[in-house]
C-alpha positions in Angstrom: 0.0 0.0 0.0 1.2 3.5 -0.9 2.4 5.3 2.3 1.8 9.0 2.6 5.1 9.8 4.3 6.8 10.2 0.9 3.9 12.0 -0.7 3.8 14.4 2.2 7.5 15.1 1.9 7.1 16.0 -1.8 4.2 18.3 -1.0 6.1 19.9 1.8 9.1 20.8 -0.5 6.8 22.3 -3.1 4.9 24.2 -0.5 8.1 25.7 1.0 9.3 26.7 -2.5 5.9 28.2 -3.3 5.8 30.3 -0.1 9.3 31.5 -0.5 8.7 32.4 -4.2 5.5 34.3 -3.5 6.8 36.0 -0.3 9.9 37.5 -1.9 8.7 38.7 -5.4 11.1 41.0 -7.1 9.8 44.5 -7.8 10.2 44.1 -11.6 8.0 41.0 -11.7 4.6 41.1 -13.3 1.9 38.7 -12.1 2.5 36.7 -15.3 6.2 36.4 -14.7 5.7 35.4 -11.0 3.2 32.8 -12.0 5.2 31.3 -14.9 8.5 31.1 -13.0 6.6 29.5 -10.1 5.3 26.7 -12.4 8.8 26.3 -13.9 10.3 25.9 -10.4 7.6 23.4 -9.3 8.2 21.4 -12.6 11.9 21.2 -11.8 11.3 20.1 -8.2 9.0 17.3 -9.4 11.6 16.2 -12.0 14.2 16.2 -9.2 11.9 14.0 -7.1 11.6 11.6 -10.1 15.4 11.5 -10.4 15.9 10.8 -6.7 13.3 8.0 -6.7 15.2 6.4 -9.6 18.0 5.6 -7.1 15.9 2.8 -5.6 17.3 3.6 -2.1 15.8 1.6 0.7 15.0 4.7 2.7 12.6 5.8 0.0 11.1 2.4 -0.2 10.2 2.7 3.5 8.7 6.2 2.9 6.6 5.2 -0.1 5.7 1.6 0.8 7.9 -0.3 -1.7 9.7 0.1 -5.0 6.5 -0.5 -7.0 4.9 2.5 -5.2 8.0 4.6 -5.8 7.8 4.0 -9.5 4.1 4.9 -9.5 5.0 8.2 -7.9 8.0 8.5 -10.2 5.6 8.2 -13.2 3.0 10.6 -11.9 5.7 13.2 -11.0 7.1 12.9 -14.5 3.7 13.5 -16.0 3.1 16.6 -13.9 6.7 17.8 -14.7 5.8 17.9 -18.3 2.4 19.6 -17.7 3.8 22.4 -15.5 6.8 22.8 -17.9 4.5 23.2 -20.9 2.4 25.9 -19.1 5.6 27.6 -18.0 7.0 27.6 -21.5 3.9 29.1 -23.1 3.3 31.7 -20.3 6.8 33.0 -19.6 7.3 36.4 -21.2 9.5 36.1 -24.3 11.0 39.6 -23.9 12.5 41.4 -21.0 10.3 43.9 -19.1 10.6 47.6 -20.0 13.3 49.4 -18.1 15.4 46.2 -17.5 19.0 46.5 -18.6 19.5 43.9 -21.4 23.2 43.9 -20.9 23.0 42.9 -17.3 20.5 40.3 -18.1 22.2 38.8 -21.2 23.5 35.3 -20.7 24.1 32.1 -22.6 21.0 31.4 -24.6 18.7 30.1 -21.9 15.6 30.1 -24.2 17.2 27.7 -26.7 18.3 25.3 -23.9 14.7 25.4 -22.5 13.3 24.7 -26.0 15.5 21.7 -26.5 14.8 20.3 -23.0 11.0 20.8 -23.6 11.0 18.9 -26.8 13.0 16.0 -25.3 10.8 16.0 -22.2 7.6 15.7 -24.2 9.0 13.0 -26.4 10.3 11.1 -23.4 7.0 11.3 -21.7 5.2 10.0 -24.8 7.6 7.0 -25.0 7.2 6.3 -21.2 3.4 6.4 -21.2 3.0 4.5 -24.5 2.3 0.9 -23.5 2.6 -0.3 -27.1 6.3 0.3 -26.9 8.1 -2.8 -25.5 10.2 -2.6 -22.4 13.4 -3.3 -24.4 12.7 -0.4 -26.8 11.6 1.9 -24.0 14.6 1.4 -21.6 17.4 3.0 -23.5 15.5 6.0 -24.8 14.3 6.7 -21.3 17.9 7.3 -20.3 17.7 10.5 -22.4 15.8 11.9 -19.4 19.2 12.3 -17.7 20.3 14.7 -20.5 17.0 16.5 -20.2 17.6 17.0 -16.4 21.0 18.5 -17.1 19.6 20.8 -19.8 16.9 22.0 -17.5 19.5 23.0 -14.9 21.4 24.8 -17.6 18.2 26.5 -18.7 17.3 28.1 -15.4 20.9 28.7 -14.2 21.5 30.8 -17.4 18.1 32.5 -17.3 18.1 36.3 -17.1 18.1 37.5 -13.5 14.7 39.0 -13.9 13.3 35.5 -14.3 15.6 33.7 -11.9 17.3 35.4 -9.0 20.0 32.9 -8.0 20.5 34.2 -4.5 16.8 34.6 -3.7 15.2 32.3 -1.1 13.3 30.3 -3.8 16.3 30.4 -6.1 18.5 28.8 -3.4 15.9 26.0 -3.0 16.2 25.2 -6.7 20.0 25.3 -6.7 20.0 22.9 -3.7 17.6 20.7 -5.5 19.8 20.7 -8.5 22.8 19.7 -6.5 21.0 16.8 -4.8 19.4 15.7 -8.1 22.7 15.7 -9.9 24.3 13.5 -7.2 21.3 11.2 -7.4 21.6 11.1 -11.2 25.3 10.2 -11.1 24.7 7.5 -8.5 21.8 6.0 -10.6 23.9 6.0 -13.8 27.3 4.9 -12.4 27.0 3.6 -8.8 23.6 1.9 -8.2 24.1 -1.2 -10.3 27.6 -1.9 -8.9 26.4 -1.5 -5.3 23.3 -3.7 -5.6 24.8 -6.4 -7.9 25.1 -10.0 -6.6 26.5 -12.6 -9.0 25.1 -16.1 -9.6 25.6 -19.0 -12.0 22.7 -20.8 -13.5 22.3 -24.3 -12.0 19.0 -25.5 -13.4 16.3 -24.3 -15.9 13.0 -26.1 -15.3 10.2 -25.9 -17.8 6.8 -25.7 -16.2 3.3 -25.3 -17.7 3.5 -21.8 -19.3 6.3 -20.8 -16.9 10.0 -21.4 -16.3 11.8 -21.9 -13.0 15.4 -20.7 -13.0 17.6 -21.9 -10.1 20.7 -19.9 -9.4 23.8 -20.8 -7.4 25.6 -17.9 -5.6 29.2 -17.1 -6.7 29.9 -15.5 -3.4 27.6 -14.5 -0.6 23.9 -15.4 -0.9 21.4 -12.6 -1.6 19.6 -11.6 1.6 15.9 -11.0 1.2 12.5 -11.3 2.8 9.6 -13.5 1.5 7.6 -11.6 -1.0 10.4 -9.4 -2.3 11.6 -9.2 -5.9 14.8 -8.5 -7.7 16.1 -7.4 -11.2 17.6 -10.3 -13.1 20.2 -9.6 -15.8 21.5 -12.6 -17.8 25.1 -12.0 -18.9 26.1 -12.6 -22.5 25.2 -11.4 -26.0 21.6 -10.6 -26.4 20.8 -10.6 -22.7 21.7 -7.0 -21.7 18.4 -5.8 -20.2 17.4 -6.5 -16.6 13.9 -7.7 -15.8 12.1 -7.7 -12.4 10.8 -11.0 -11.0 9.6 -12.0 -7.6 11.9 -14.4 -5.7 10.0 -17.8 -5.2 12.6 -19.4 -2.9 12.8 -19.1 0.8 15.5 -16.8 2.4 17.0 -19.8 4.3 17.7 -21.8 1.0 21.2 -22.0 -0.4 19.8 -21.4 -4.0 17.9 -18.5 -5.4 14.8 -19.4 -7.5 12.7 -17.3 -9.9 9.6 -18.5 -11.5 8.8 -16.6 -14.7 5.6 -16.8 -16.8 6.2 -17.0 -20.5 4.7 -13.7 -21.6 7.0 -12.1 -24.2 10.2 -12.4 -26.2 12.5 -12.2 -23.2 10.8 -14.9 -21.1 10.4 -17.1 -24.1 14.1 -16.8 -24.8 14.8 -17.7 -21.1 12.7 -20.9 -21.6 14.3 -21.8 -24.9 17.9 -20.7 -24.7 19.0 -20.3 -21.1 21.5 -23.0 -20.2 23.1 -24.2 -16.9 26.5 -22.7 -16.3 25.7 -19.2 -17.5 26.3 -16.1 -15.4 23.5 -13.9 -14.0 23.6 -10.7 -12.0 20.7 -10.1 -9.6 20.1 -6.6 -8.2 17.9 -6.1 -5.1 16.0 -7.1 -3.2 13.1 -4.7 -3.4 9.5 -4.6 -2.2 7.4 -4.4 0.9 4.8 -7.1 0.2 5.3 -8.5 3.7 2.6 -10.5 5.4 4.5 -11.3 8.6 4.4 -7.8 10.2 0.7 -7.0 10.1 -1.5 -6.4 13.0 -4.1 -9.1 12.1 -3.4 -12.8 12.6 -6.3 -13.6 10.2 -5.1 -13.3 6.7 -6.5 -14.0 3.2 -3.9 -14.5 0.4 -5.2 -14.4 -3.2 -2.9 -15.3 -6.0 -3.7 -15.3 -9.7 -1.5 -17.2 -12.1 2.2 -16.2 -11.7 1.1 -14.0 -8.8 1.7 -17.2 -6.8 5.4 -16.5 -6.5 5.5 -14.1 -3.5 3.2 -16.4 -1.6 5.3 -19.5 -2.6 8.3 -17.8 -1.0 6.2 -17.0 2.1 5.0 -20.6 2.5 8.4 -22.1 2.0 9.8 -19.7 4.7 7.0 -20.2 7.2 8.2 -21.3 10.6 6.6 -24.2 12.6 5.3 -21.9 15.3 3.6 -19.5 13.0 0.3 -18.6 14.7 -1.5 -16.8 11.8 -4.7 -18.1 10.3 -4.2 -18.1 6.5 -6.8 -18.7 3.9 -5.0 -19.0 0.5 -6.9 -18.8 -2.7 -4.9 -19.8 -5.8 -6.6 -19.0 -9.1 -5.5 -20.5 -12.4 -7.1 -21.3 -15.7 -6.9 -25.1 -15.1 -5.4 -27.6 -12.8 -2.7 -28.3 -15.4 -1.7 -24.7 -15.4 -1.6 -24.4 -11.6 2.2 -24.6 -11.1 3.5 -26.0 -7.8 -0.1 -27.1 -6.9 1.2 -30.4 -5.4 3.7 -28.5 -3.2 1.0 -26.1 -2.0 -1.4 -29.0 -1.2 1.4 -30.7 0.7 2.1 -27.6 2.7 -1.5 -27.0 3.5 -1.9 -30.7 4.6 1.0 -30.4 7.0 0.0 -27.1 8.5 -3.2 -26.5 10.6 -3.0 -22.7 10.0 -3.1 -22.8 6.2 -6.3 -23.5 4.2 -5.8 -23.8 0.5 -8.6 -23.0 -2.1 -7.6 -24.0 -5.6 -9.8 -22.0 -8.1 -9.9 -23.1 -11.8 -11.7 -20.8 -14.2 -12.3 -23.5 -16.7 -14.4 -25.2 -14.0 -16.3 -21.9 -13.3 -14.5 -21.1 -10.1 -13.0 -17.6 -10.0 -11.3 -15.4 -7.4 -14.4 -13.4 -6.4 -15.5 -11.7 -3.2 -18.9 -13.4 -3.2 -17.2 -16.8 -3.2 -15.0 -15.7 -0.3 -18.0 -14.7 1.7 -19.3 -18.3 1.4 -16.0 -20.0 2.3 -14.4 -17.8 4.9 -15.5 -18.2 8.6 -16.6 -14.9 10.1 -16.9 -11.6 8.3 -14.8 -10.3 5.5 -13.8 -7.3 7.7 -12.2 -9.7 10.1 -9.3 -10.4 7.7 -6.2 -8.6 6.2 -5.8 -9.2 2.5 -2.7 -9.8 0.3 -3.4 -9.9 -3.4 -1.1 -10.5 -6.4 -2.1 -11.4 -9.9 -3.4 -9.9 -13.2 -4.4 -6.3 -12.9 -8.1 -6.8 -13.8 -8.4 -9.5 -11.1 -6.7 -7.3 -8.5 -8.7 -4.2 -9.4 -12.0 -6.1 -9.3 -11.2 -7.7 -5.9 -10.2 -4.3 -4.4 -13.3 -2.7 -5.6 -15.6 -5.4 -4.3 -13.8 -5.7 -1.0 -14.1 -2.0 -0.3 -17.8 -2.2 -1.2 -18.1 -4.9 1.5 -16.7 -2.5 4.1 -13.1 -3.8 4.1 -10.8 -0.8 4.8 -8.2 0.1 2.2 -5.3 -0.1 4.6 -6.0 -3.8 5.2 -5.7 -4.6 1.5 -2.1 -5.1 0.4 -1.3 -5.3 -3.3 1.9 -5.9 -5.2 1.7 -3.3 -8.0 4.3 -4.9 -10.2 4.6 -2.1 -12.9 7.7 -0.2 -13.6 6.8 2.0 -16.5 
């Protein structure tokens, strides 16, 4: 669930900038100039927030509720960056006010830099929001945003003093943001991958029904993670350059790292057909806050759809003998044949008094629905805390119906596994 701590921090920064900008307005400013420069400043602060969130630092995961939520905020902040920048571009006066010394206010062509950054920003936003563009084609063009950020800094730092007073209170806020953002950008481009990388060799590639399980052996220390977390997997070798995020399906106490990947596109199909034991893999992470062990309620409902099983599989494999939670686990698949690891799940449920398994097969007319949960669960729906992972239509429908039944949003935990 998205935490408000991070959102409130962003709002606070923008509020402070706005108050300082409006409280110390230069005498030469017109209302139009004040308004347009305010929007430009807010746009830059939002862009800086996006740059900072791209560092994937754990402290921000805690503030926002997980990397998936950070990327949602990153995407929204990027969208509003472009909106405010466009309004700023079209509303900023194109000529200096009357009486202003053009010599004192002549600098490197700020307008041309602003125009270039605006064009690249709009193109980048279009590419980022266009779901028809594949991840592999989106990833490298998206890196152009680093250049855009540097151009934007150059734009306002070279702007005429009438539009940007560098030593004003709000001007100092923007300069400080530029310094922090530049450090974050350098770390993201040159330091993050090295710091978070753990090396593995491929031990086994197991073909499952419409999925592939990849078993990795650590080269050095084992990756430390919590059940329900995910990591970015990057296969080394020609044609395997791009990393992809997958939930870890093994338990933290195992000496091997396991990922179970549904065959959905070219990359996962290539994993199934071409990946061989002995190859090298770099794993970066772990990330995520999909943790069912630290909630207030001991009565929990887990709902998995298809490959959304993987975080729950890790949780079940890591469950201790003295676990006192009451868990009702609904596992939805198209058919029994497509229900991967069903035998293992049934064995775990048979061995544990606190786990009740509900296999749901859509080809038999059994779906993951709230009305079915009302019939099967003992007590009221509001007695439980919910953890849901699966296809977006299923997750959205369940959340809507649960809230209609009076279940509070804070008791519904969803893995929003989208990064663009």
